[in-house]
N, CA, C and O atoms as CSV, one atom per row, in Angstrom:
chain,resi,resn,atom,element,x,y,z
A,1,MET,N,N,62.830,163.284,73.944
A,1,MET,CA,C,61.787,162.641,74.638
A,1,MET,C,C,61.887,161.506,75.391
A,1,MET,O,O,62.888,160.789,75.374
A,2,ARG,N,N,61.221,161.364,75.843
A,2,ARG,CA,C,61.041,160.106,76.651
A,2,ARG,C,C,61.191,158.460,76.422
A,2,ARG,O,O,60.274,157.901,77.023
A,3,ILE,N,N,62.136,157.432,75.683
A,3,ILE,CA,C,62.066,156.837,76.518
A,3,ILE,C,C,60.689,155.737,76.357
A,3,ILE,O,O,59.665,156.357,76.645
A,4,LEU,N,N,60.421,154.414,76.011
A,4,LEU,CA,C,59.453,154.077,76.920
A,4,LEU,C,C,60.571,152.880,77.243
A,4,LEU,O,O,61.475,152.691,76.430
A,5,LYS,N,N,60.452,151.867,78.780
A,5,LYS,CA,C,60.545,150.649,79.023
A,5,LYS,C,C,61.528,149.884,78.348
A,5,LYS,O,O,62.739,149.663,78.347
A,6,SER,N,N,59.670,149.345,77.336
A,6,SER,CA,C,59.914,148.419,76.206
A,6,SER,C,C,61.049,148.281,75.782
A,6,SER,O,O,61.654,147.210,75.731
A,7,SER,N,N,61.536,149.555,75.367
A,7,SER,CA,C,62.230,149.727,73.976
A,7,SER,C,C,63.733,150.038,74.502
A,7,SER,O,O,64.667,149.958,73.705
A,8,GLU,N,N,63.985,150.449,76.060
A,8,GLU,CA,C,65.261,150.202,76.373
A,8,GLU,C,C,65.901,148.919,76.758
A,8,GLU,O,O,67.027,148.492,77.012
A,9,ASP,N,N,63.623,148.132,76.626
A,9,ASP,CA,C,64.634,146.029,77.004
A,9,ASP,C,C,65.172,145.291,76.093
A,9,ASP,O,O,65.895,144.312,76.278
A,10,TYR,N,N,64.672,145.959,74.629
A,10,TYR,CA,C,64.749,145.696,72.694
A,10,TYR,C,C,66.354,146.692,72.651
A,10,TYR,O,O,67.328,145.955,72.498
A,11,LEU,N,N,66.590,147.726,72.728
A,11,LEU,CA,C,67.919,147.923,73.114
A,11,LEU,C,C,68.955,147.528,73.331
A,11,LEU,O,O,70.021,147.609,72.721
A,12,GLU,N,N,68.496,146.824,74.737
A,12,GLU,CA,C,69.181,145.832,75.753
A,12,GLU,C,C,69.519,145.413,75.593
A,12,GLU,O,O,70.697,145.404,75.951
A,13,ALA,N,N,68.952,144.361,74.755
A,13,ALA,CA,C,68.678,142.629,73.957
A,13,ALA,C,C,69.268,142.697,72.756
A,13,ALA,O,O,69.640,141.622,72.284
A,14,MET,N,N,69.482,143.827,72.038
A,14,MET,CA,C,69.954,144.041,70.708
A,14,MET,C,C,71.860,144.364,71.100
A,14,MET,O,O,72.795,143.680,70.684
A,15,LEU,N,N,71.942,145.518,71.942
A,15,LEU,CA,C,73.390,145.162,73.065
A,15,LEU,C,C,74.055,144.038,72.864
A,15,LEU,O,O,74.937,143.551,72.158
A,16,ILE,N,N,72.971,143.675,74.152
A,16,ILE,CA,C,74.001,142.594,74.402
A,16,ILE,C,C,73.966,140.726,73.115
A,16,ILE,O,O,74.823,139.852,73.242
A,17,LEU,N,N,72.896,140.646,72.168
A,17,LEU,CA,C,73.011,139.789,70.835
A,17,LEU,C,C,74.213,140.563,70.561
A,17,LEU,O,O,75.204,140.057,71.089
A,18,GLY,N,N,74.475,141.779,69.812
A,18,GLY,CA,C,75.206,142.149,68.878
A,18,GLY,C,C,76.592,141.922,69.789
A,18,GLY,O,O,77.375,141.378,69.010
A,19,LYS,N,N,77.298,142.104,71.175
A,19,LYS,CA,C,78.591,141.321,71.686
A,19,LYS,C,C,78.869,139.571,71.543
A,19,LYS,O,O,79.872,138.897,71.309
A,20,GLN,N,N,77.629,139.295,71.777
A,20,GLN,CA,C,77.538,137.742,72.284
A,20,GLN,C,C,77.949,136.881,70.146
A,20,GLN,O,O,78.674,135.948,69.802
A,21,HIS,N,N,77.026,137.850,69.307
A,21,HIS,CA,C,76.812,137.257,67.699
A,21,HIS,C,C,78.091,138.093,66.497
A,21,HIS,O,O,78.550,137.865,65.378
A,22,GLY,N,N,78.221,138.995,67.440
A,22,GLY,CA,C,78.048,139.568,66.064
A,22,GLY,C,C,77.107,140.367,65.105
A,22,GLY,O,O,77.317,140.954,64.044
A,23,TYR,N,N,76.451,140.252,65.555
A,23,TYR,CA,C,74.962,140.566,64.434
A,23,TYR,C,C,73.826,140.827,65.251
A,23,TYR,O,O,73.893,140.423,66.411
A,24,ILE,N,N,72.748,141.448,64.865
A,24,ILE,CA,C,71.253,141.334,65.390
A,24,ILE,C,C,70.471,140.626,64.623
A,24,ILE,O,O,71.148,140.476,63.606
A,25,ARG,N,N,69.435,140.075,64.458
A,25,ARG,CA,C,68.515,138.935,64.344
A,25,ARG,C,C,67.386,139.107,64.722
A,25,ARG,O,O,67.152,138.779,65.885
A,26,SER,N,N,66.193,139.719,63.842
A,26,SER,CA,C,64.837,139.563,64.505
A,26,SER,C,C,64.326,138.538,65.568
A,26,SER,O,O,63.933,138.705,66.723
A,27,ILE,N,N,64.479,137.295,64.708
A,27,ILE,CA,C,64.684,135.984,65.831
A,27,ILE,C,C,65.041,135.526,66.943
A,27,ILE,O,O,64.431,134.743,67.670
A,28,ASP,N,N,66.436,136.202,67.148
A,28,ASP,CA,C,67.207,136.138,68.056
A,28,ASP,C,C,67.137,137.019,69.629
A,28,ASP,O,O,67.750,136.945,70.694
A,29,ILE,N,N,65.904,137.953,69.014
A,29,ILE,CA,C,65.723,139.233,69.629
A,29,ILE,C,C,64.334,138.615,70.539
A,29,ILE,O,O,64.130,139.052,71.672
A,30,ALA,N,N,63.515,137.676,69.988
A,30,ALA,CA,C,62.595,137.674,70.069
A,30,ALA,C,C,63.105,136.897,70.939
A,30,ALA,O,O,63.429,137.509,71.957
A,31,ALA,N,N,63.374,135.471,70.972
A,31,ALA,CA,C,63.830,134.102,71.611
A,31,ALA,C,C,64.834,135.124,73.262
A,31,ALA,O,O,65.259,134.340,74.110
A,32,MET,N,N,64.985,135.985,73.422
A,32,MET,CA,C,66.433,135.985,74.525
A,32,MET,C,C,64.962,137.064,75.239
A,32,MET,O,O,65.041,137.233,76.456
A,33,LEU,N,N,64.043,137.562,74.712
A,33,LEU,CA,C,63.031,138.902,75.419
A,33,LEU,C,C,61.628,137.663,75.978
A,33,LEU,O,O,60.643,138.051,76.608
A,34,GLU,N,N,61.892,135.987,75.513
A,34,GLU,CA,C,60.745,135.761,75.349
A,34,GLU,C,C,59.262,136.333,74.332
A,34,GLU,O,O,58.239,135.744,74.680
A,35,VAL,N,N,59.101,137.126,73.441
A,35,VAL,CA,C,58.166,137.398,73.136
A,35,VAL,C,C,57.807,137.212,71.500
A,35,VAL,O,O,58.597,137.143,70.559
A,36,THR,N,N,56.925,137.178,71.496
A,36,THR,CA,C,56.444,136.828,69.699
A,36,THR,C,C,57.008,137.800,68.808
A,36,THR,O,O,57.563,138.874,69.042
A,37,LYS,N,N,56.671,137.017,67.408
A,37,LYS,CA,C,57.883,137.838,65.822
A,37,LYS,C,C,57.298,138.942,66.398
A,37,LYS,O,O,57.659,139.690,67.307
A,38,PRO,N,N,56.093,138.890,65.525
A,38,PRO,CA,C,55.294,140.082,65.734
A,38,PRO,C,C,55.349,141.441,67.051
A,38,PRO,O,O,54.775,142.522,66.919
A,39,SER,N,N,55.784,141.225,67.689
A,39,SER,CA,C,56.264,142.347,68.565
A,39,SER,C,C,57.133,142.888,68.376
A,39,SER,O,O,57.214,144.087,68.642
A,40,VAL,N,N,58.366,142.011,67.702
A,40,VAL,CA,C,59.336,142.068,67.989
A,40,VAL,C,C,59.736,142.658,66.674
A,40,VAL,O,O,60.922,142.889,66.441
A,41,SER,N,N,58.912,142.880,65.915
A,41,SER,CA,C,58.304,143.414,64.449
A,41,SER,C,C,58.217,144.813,64.258
A,41,SER,O,O,58.707,145.549,63.401
A,42,TYR,N,N,57.586,144.999,65.107
A,42,TYR,CA,C,56.727,146.367,65.909
A,42,TYR,C,C,57.307,146.842,66.783
A,42,TYR,O,O,57.083,148.051,66.738
A,43,ALA,N,N,58.142,146.537,67.837
A,43,ALA,CA,C,59.468,147.434,68.400
A,43,ALA,C,C,60.188,148.570,67.086
A,43,ALA,O,O,60.160,149.743,66.714
A,44,VAL,N,N,61.020,146.767,66.652
A,44,VAL,CA,C,61.757,147.435,65.923
A,44,VAL,C,C,61.048,148.827,64.963
A,44,VAL,O,O,61.045,150.022,65.259
A,45,LYS,N,N,60.689,148.389,64.188
A,45,LYS,CA,C,59.770,149.201,63.158
A,45,LYS,C,C,59.637,150.884,64.204
A,45,LYS,O,O,59.840,151.923,63.577
A,46,ARG,N,N,59.362,150.962,65.453
A,46,ARG,CA,C,58.987,152.118,66.226
A,46,ARG,C,C,61.005,152.642,66.428
A,46,ARG,O,O,61.480,153.737,66.128
A,47,LEU,N,N,61.652,151.611,66.923
A,47,LEU,CA,C,62.871,151.494,66.636
A,47,LEU,C,C,64.051,152.993,65.384
A,47,LEU,O,O,64.666,154.060,65.353
A,48,ARG,N,N,63.625,151.946,64.742
A,48,ARG,CA,C,63.905,152.468,63.025
A,48,ARG,C,C,62.836,154.251,62.870
A,48,ARG,O,O,63.369,155.294,62.493
A,49,GLU,N,N,61.767,154.168,63.153
A,49,GLU,CA,C,61.289,155.514,62.954
A,49,GLU,C,C,61.634,156.597,63.816
A,49,GLU,O,O,61.671,157.807,63.591
A,50,ASN,N,N,62.060,155.457,65.593
A,50,ASN,CA,C,62.394,157.168,66.119
A,50,ASN,C,C,64.764,157.217,66.458
A,50,ASN,O,O,65.520,157.638,67.334
A,51,GLY,N,N,64.892,156.521,65.157
A,51,GLY,CA,C,66.154,156.916,64.495
A,51,GLY,C,C,67.308,156.016,66.145
A,51,GLY,O,O,68.071,156.459,67.004
A,52,TYR,N,N,66.851,154.859,65.829
A,52,TYR,CA,C,67.770,154.320,67.077
A,52,TYR,C,C,68.364,152.572,67.185
A,52,TYR,O,O,68.952,151.861,67.999
A,53,ILE,N,N,67.709,152.455,65.648
A,53,ILE,CA,C,68.219,151.313,64.744
A,53,ILE,C,C,68.472,151.509,63.274
A,53,ILE,O,O,67.854,152.387,62.671
A,54,LEU,N,N,69.144,150.921,62.807
A,54,LEU,CA,C,68.581,151.030,61.782
A,54,LEU,C,C,68.825,149.433,60.863
A,54,LEU,O,O,69.916,148.864,60.823
A,55,MET,N,N,67.941,149.068,60.384
A,55,MET,CA,C,67.546,147.946,59.515
A,55,MET,C,C,68.098,147.281,58.043
A,55,MET,O,O,67.161,147.216,57.247
A,56,GLU,N,N,69.191,146.845,57.564
A,56,GLU,CA,C,69.822,146.187,56.868
A,56,GLU,C,C,68.824,145.745,55.389
A,56,GLU,O,O,67.638,146.071,55.346
A,57,LYS,N,N,69.200,145.313,54.741
A,57,LYS,CA,C,68.033,144.600,53.402
A,57,LYS,C,C,68.716,142.761,53.721
A,57,LYS,O,O,67.899,141.842,53.770
A,58,ASP,N,N,69.290,142.655,53.790
A,58,ASP,CA,C,69.373,141.571,54.985
A,58,ASP,C,C,68.726,141.211,56.199
A,58,ASP,O,O,69.111,140.141,56.670
A,59,GLY,N,N,67.758,141.877,56.894
A,59,GLY,CA,C,67.653,141.945,58.149
A,59,GLY,C,C,67.650,142.086,59.452
A,59,GLY,O,O,66.798,141.984,60.334
A,60,ARG,N,N,69.949,142.612,59.350
A,60,ARG,CA,C,70.074,142.900,60.637
A,60,ARG,C,C,70.990,143.760,60.857
A,60,ARG,O,O,71.972,144.242,60.294
A,61,ILE,N,N,70.167,143.864,62.253
A,61,ILE,CA,C,69.425,145.329,63.003
A,61,ILE,C,C,71.143,145.891,63.704
A,61,ILE,O,O,71.795,145.329,64.584
A,62,THR,N,N,71.542,147.342,62.821
A,62,THR,CA,C,72.623,148.077,63.374
A,62,THR,C,C,72.487,148.816,64.666
A,62,THR,O,O,73.642,148.391,64.711
A,63,LEU,N,N,72.291,149.390,65.604
A,63,LEU,CA,C,72.248,149.852,66.258
A,63,LEU,C,C,72.573,151.526,66.179
A,63,LEU,O,O,73.743,151.517,66.562
A,64,THR,N,N,72.436,152.127,66.068
A,64,THR,CA,C,72.421,154.021,65.687
A,64,THR,C,C,73.646,154.727,66.838
A,64,THR,O,O,74.517,153.943,67.214
A,65,GLU,N,N,73.685,155.858,67.256
A,65,GLU,CA,C,75.127,156.355,67.666
A,65,GLU,C,C,73.775,156.733,69.343
A,65,GLU,O,O,74.200,156.218,70.378
A,66,SER,N,N,72.733,157.321,69.469
A,66,SER,CA,C,71.834,156.679,69.823
A,66,SER,C,C,70.956,155.392,70.437
A,66,SER,O,O,70.449,155.099,71.520
A,67,GLY,N,N,71.000,155.170,69.941
A,67,GLY,CA,C,70.232,153.104,70.390
A,67,GLY,C,C,71.678,152.810,71.289
A,67,GLY,O,O,71.940,152.467,72.442
A,68,LEU,N,N,72.356,153.113,70.198
A,68,LEU,CA,C,73.919,152.520,70.905
A,68,LEU,C,C,74.000,152.690,72.935
A,68,LEU,O,O,74.037,151.945,73.914
A,69,ALA,N,N,73.988,154.553,72.541
A,69,ALA,CA,C,73.606,155.119,74.237
A,69,ALA,C,C,72.820,154.571,74.815
A,69,ALA,O,O,73.255,153.940,75.778
A,70,ILE,N,N,71.350,154.509,74.570
A,70,ILE,CA,C,71.125,153.922,75.388
A,70,ILE,C,C,70.970,152.665,76.528
A,70,ILE,O,O,70.736,152.236,77.658
A,71,ALA,N,N,71.386,152.485,74.897
A,71,ALA,CA,C,71.517,150.188,75.896
A,71,ALA,C,C,72.420,149.917,76.657
A,71,ALA,O,O,72.444,149.154,77.624
A,72,GLU,N,N,73.738,151.018,75.894
A,72,GLU,CA,C,75.027,151.001,77.490
A,72,GLU,C,C,74.475,151.484,78.107
A,72,GLU,O,O,75.414,152.251,78.317
A,73,ARG,N,N,73.308,152.070,79.067
A,73,ARG,CA,C,72.679,152.580,79.779
A,73,ARG,C,C,71.762,152.270,80.362
A,73,ARG,O,O,71.257,152.560,81.447
A,74,ILE,N,N,71.599,151.771,79.728
A,74,ILE,CA,C,70.648,150.482,80.722
A,74,ILE,C,C,71.118,149.244,80.582
A,74,ILE,O,O,70.375,148.381,81.050
A,75,TYR,N,N,72.443,148.744,79.926
A,75,TYR,CA,C,73.293,147.565,80.418
A,75,TYR,C,C,73.801,147.413,80.990
A,75,TYR,O,O,74.067,146.264,81.342
A,76,GLU,N,N,74.462,148.764,81.656
A,76,GLU,CA,C,75.392,149.016,82.451
A,76,GLU,C,C,75.150,148.852,84.077
A,76,GLU,O,O,75.761,148.306,84.996
A,77,ARG,N,N,73.648,149.795,83.909
A,77,ARG,CA,C,72.723,149.768,85.129
A,77,ARG,C,C,72.190,148.410,85.392
A,77,ARG,O,O,72.237,147.917,86.519
A,78,HIS,N,N,71.744,147.872,84.491
A,78,HIS,CA,C,71.410,146.056,84.691
A,78,HIS,C,C,72.347,145.062,85.637
A,78,HIS,O,O,72.084,144.444,86.668
A,79,THR,N,N,73.400,145.164,84.942
A,79,THR,CA,C,75.255,145.035,85.873
A,79,THR,C,C,74.894,145.287,86.788
A,79,THR,O,O,74.416,144.437,87.538
A,80,PHE,N,N,74.955,146.222,87.015
A,80,PHE,CA,C,75.979,146.910,88.268
A,80,PHE,C,C,74.710,147.046,89.338
A,80,PHE,O,O,74.790,147.310,90.538
A,81,LEU,N,N,73.499,146.787,88.538
A,81,LEU,CA,C,72.006,146.645,90.015
A,81,LEU,C,C,72.305,145.034,90.584
A,81,LEU,O,O,72.441,144.631,91.740
A,82,THR,N,N,72.342,144.384,89.432
A,82,THR,CA,C,72.723,142.877,89.630
A,82,THR,C,C,73.744,142.922,90.741
A,82,THR,O,O,73.552,143.146,91.936
A,83,LYS,N,N,74.882,142.661,90.096
A,83,LYS,CA,C,76.063,142.507,90.816
A,83,LYS,C,C,75.531,142.921,92.851
A,83,LYS,O,O,75.344,142.176,93.813
A,84,PHE,N,N,75.482,144.162,92.708
A,84,PHE,CA,C,74.637,145.298,94.395
A,84,PHE,C,C,74.374,144.937,94.918
A,84,PHE,O,O,74.883,145.004,96.037
A,85,LEU,N,N,73.066,144.008,94.598
A,85,LEU,CA,C,71.921,142.945,95.336
A,85,LEU,C,C,72.446,141.408,95.760
A,85,LEU,O,O,72.247,140.772,96.795
A,86,VAL,N,N,73.199,141.065,94.541
A,86,VAL,CA,C,73.527,139.769,95.134
A,86,VAL,C,C,74.691,140.319,96.308
A,86,VAL,O,O,74.762,139.510,97.233
A,87,ALA,N,N,75.601,141.493,96.473
A,87,ALA,CA,C,76.098,141.628,97.570
A,87,ALA,C,C,75.935,141.807,98.607
A,87,ALA,O,O,76.759,141.839,99.521
A,88,LEU,N,N,74.704,141.970,98.624
A,88,LEU,CA,C,73.546,142.171,99.678
A,88,LEU,C,C,72.834,141.773,99.906
A,88,LEU,O,O,71.861,142.267,100.476
A,89,GLY,N,N,73.061,140.215,99.413
A,89,GLY,CA,C,72.744,138.703,99.817
A,89,GLY,C,C,71.524,138.489,99.096
A,89,GLY,O,O,70.980,137.531,99.645
A,90,VAL,N,N,70.911,138.845,98.266
A,90,VAL,CA,C,70.402,138.417,96.960
A,90,VAL,C,C,70.330,137.308,96.648
A,90,VAL,O,O,71.381,136.685,96.493
A,91,SER,N,N,68.909,136.583,96.421
A,91,SER,CA,C,69.949,135.242,95.479
A,91,SER,C,C,69.927,135.726,93.123
A,91,SER,O,O,68.946,135.931,92.409
A,92,LYS,N,N,71.285,135.714,92.783
A,92,LYS,CA,C,71.374,135.643,91.865
A,92,LYS,C,C,69.774,136.086,90.965
A,92,LYS,O,O,69.356,137.158,90.525
A,93,GLU,N,N,69.215,134.701,90.978
A,93,GLU,CA,C,67.551,135.008,89.984
A,93,GLU,C,C,67.034,135.953,90.655
A,93,GLU,O,O,66.246,136.643,90.009
A,94,THR,N,N,67.212,136.273,91.858
A,94,THR,CA,C,66.242,137.147,91.827
A,94,THR,C,C,66.611,138.980,91.794
A,94,THR,O,O,65.828,139.888,91.518
A,95,ALA,N,N,67.779,139.053,92.104
A,95,ALA,CA,C,68.798,140.366,92.281
A,95,ALA,C,C,68.586,140.176,90.404
A,95,ALA,O,O,68.212,141.217,89.864
A,96,HIS,N,N,68.778,139.071,89.543
A,96,HIS,CA,C,68.567,139.612,87.976
A,96,HIS,C,C,67.457,140.720,87.325
A,96,HIS,O,O,67.514,141.729,86.622
A,97,GLU,N,N,65.949,139.547,88.292
A,97,GLU,CA,C,64.483,139.963,87.996
A,97,GLU,C,C,64.364,141.579,88.730
A,97,GLU,O,O,63.654,142.491,88.308
A,98,ASP,N,N,65.169,141.618,89.800
A,98,ASP,CA,C,64.174,142.949,90.497
A,98,ASP,C,C,65.313,143.820,89.626
A,98,ASP,O,O,64.922,144.982,89.732
A,99,ALA,N,N,66.564,143.815,88.797
A,99,ALA,CA,C,67.183,144.593,88.330
A,99,ALA,C,C,66.945,145.344,86.647
A,99,ALA,O,O,67.377,146.278,85.971
A,100,CYS,N,N,66.065,144.333,86.577
A,100,CYS,CA,C,65.187,144.249,85.661
A,100,CYS,C,C,64.422,145.832,85.753
A,100,CYS,O,O,64.690,146.973,85.375
A,101,LYS,N,N,63.794,145.440,86.173
A,101,LYS,CA,C,63.311,146.562,86.978
A,101,LYS,C,C,62.646,147.190,87.526
A,101,LYS,O,O,61.460,147.413,87.771
A,102,ILE,N,N,64.591,147.776,87.897
A,102,ILE,CA,C,64.988,149.072,88.972
A,102,ILE,C,C,65.510,150.070,87.494
A,102,ILE,O,O,65.350,151.275,87.305
A,103,GLU,N,N,65.929,149.412,86.931
A,103,GLU,CA,C,67.284,149.765,86.534
A,103,GLU,C,C,66.888,151.124,85.581
A,103,GLU,O,O,67.767,151.947,85.325
A,104,HIS,N,N,65.004,151.354,84.900
A,104,HIS,CA,C,64.474,151.847,84.281
A,104,HIS,C,C,63.225,153.202,84.542
A,104,HIS,O,O,62.457,153.887,83.865
A,105,ASP,N,N,63.679,153.008,86.119
A,105,ASP,CA,C,63.585,153.922,86.612
A,105,ASP,C,C,64.188,154.518,87.650
A,105,ASP,O,O,63.695,155.572,88.051
A,106,LEU,N,N,65.290,154.018,88.258
A,106,LEU,CA,C,66.085,154.723,88.706
A,106,LEU,C,C,66.421,156.258,88.650
A,106,LEU,O,O,66.394,156.503,87.444
A,107,SER,N,N,66.718,157.400,89.305
A,107,SER,CA,C,67.323,158.329,88.434
A,107,SER,C,C,68.765,158.015,88.531
A,107,SER,O,O,69.360,157.147,89.169
A,108,ASP,N,N,69.262,159.154,87.555
A,108,ASP,CA,C,70.573,159.344,88.053
A,108,ASP,C,C,71.107,159.231,89.278
A,108,ASP,O,O,71.731,158.365,89.890
A,109,GLU,N,N,70.699,160.345,89.494
A,109,GLU,CA,C,71.289,160.744,91.159
A,109,GLU,C,C,71.201,160.068,91.810
A,109,GLU,O,O,71.459,160.392,92.969
A,110,THR,N,N,70.748,158.566,91.509
A,110,THR,CA,C,70.534,157.928,92.241
A,110,THR,C,C,71.574,156.942,91.939
A,110,THR,O,O,72.181,156.248,92.755
A,111,PHE,N,N,71.648,156.956,91.220
A,111,PHE,CA,C,72.711,155.521,90.552
A,111,PHE,C,C,73.541,155.779,91.067
A,111,PHE,O,O,74.089,154.987,91.834
A,112,GLN,N,N,74.056,157.223,90.815
A,112,GLN,CA,C,75.932,157.650,90.890
A,112,GLN,C,C,75.807,157.562,92.264
A,112,GLN,O,O,76.457,156.566,92.580
A,113,ALA,N,N,75.362,158.024,93.174
A,113,ALA,CA,C,75.061,157.791,94.654
A,113,ALA,C,C,75.267,155.970,94.726
A,113,ALA,O,O,76.230,155.220,94.887
A,114,MET,N,N,74.276,155.850,94.580
A,114,MET,CA,C,75.398,153.440,94.714
A,114,MET,C,C,76.329,153.176,93.716
A,114,MET,O,O,76.664,151.994,93.644
A,115,LYS,N,N,76.905,154.038,92.827
A,115,LYS,CA,C,77.653,153.495,92.434
A,115,LYS,C,C,79.092,154.187,93.107
A,115,LYS,O,O,80.129,153.717,92.639
A,116,GLU,N,N,79.241,155.216,94.117
A,116,GLU,CA,C,80.185,156.079,94.788
A,116,GLU,C,C,79.875,154.976,95.990
A,116,GLU,O,O,80.893,154.307,96.168
A,117,HIS,N,N,78.825,154.584,96.847
A,117,HIS,CA,C,78.792,153.492,97.867
A,117,HIS,C,C,79.806,152.816,97.896
A,117,HIS,O,O,80.808,152.758,98.608
A,118,ALA,N,N,79.101,151.880,96.300
A,118,ALA,CA,C,79.370,150.444,96.283
A,118,ALA,C,C,81.399,150.515,96.168
A,118,ALA,O,O,82.064,149.487,96.298
A,119,ARG,N,N,82.246,152.331,95.834
A,119,ARG,CA,C,83.124,152.035,95.168
A,119,ARG,C,C,83.352,152.640,96.320
A,119,ARG,O,O,84.480,153.082,96.101
A,120,ILE,N,N,83.109,152.942,97.289
A,120,ILE,CA,C,83.982,153.200,98.382
A,120,ILE,C,C,83.686,152.132,99.732
A,120,ILE,O,O,84.728,151.981,100.371
A,121,TYR,N,N,82.763,151.525,100.189
A,121,TYR,CA,C,82.132,150.170,100.970
A,121,TYR,C,C,81.934,149.388,100.134
A,121,TYR,O,O,80.906,148.727,100.283
A,122,GLY,N,N,82.375,149.238,99.501
A,122,GLY,CA,C,82.188,147.392,98.598
A,122,GLY,C,C,82.656,147.040,98.199
A,122,GLY,O,O,82.481,146.565,97.077
A,123,LYS,N,N,84.293,147.021,99.343
A,123,LYS,CA,C,85.470,146.450,98.844
A,123,LYS,C,C,84.790,145.078,98.437
A,123,LYS,O,O,84.383,145.055,97.275
A,124,ASN,N,N,84.665,144.351,98.912
A,124,ASN,CA,C,84.588,142.941,98.590
A,124,ASN,C,C,83.340,142.435,97.670
A,124,ASN,O,O,82.856,141.317,97.491
A,125,ILE,N,N,82.866,144.368,96.910
A,125,ILE,CA,C,81.770,143.556,95.923
A,125,ILE,C,C,82.057,144.058,94.337
A,125,ILE,O,O,82.115,145.212,93.911
A,126,ASP,N,N,82.240,142.601,93.514
A,126,ASP,CA,C,82.888,142.790,93.146
A,126,ASP,C,C,82.295,143.372,91.548
A,126,ASP,O,O,81.724,142.875,90.578
A,127,LEU,N,N,82.804,144.690,91.945
A,127,LEU,CA,C,81.794,145.321,90.226
A,127,LEU,C,C,82.666,146.089,89.664
A,127,LEU,O,O,82.402,146.648,88.600
């Protein structure tokens, strides 16, 4: 099953919020992604129905094993791509924005090749 880019963004945000706060709440997701609460409600419903998250009675959200795997994959790509682009001379702000765009569409083959290239040739790249 192919997951939507927006769903990947929500899962990545949930991972980050969980690491920062130790819990995940819809209101924090809305603030982080700069979207409306109804948008978060709709996304959370879809993610829950597809088995990527669990919703507790108190409103807290937990990533399932499959949701966590997707979130970690996207977060790794985002973090790596941002650092890679900064190492190429791109400003941090632009690198962050471009990484958000690239992280979803980049093939696994290309991503692995970029990581290998950085490992071999990027001795001064903080990856």
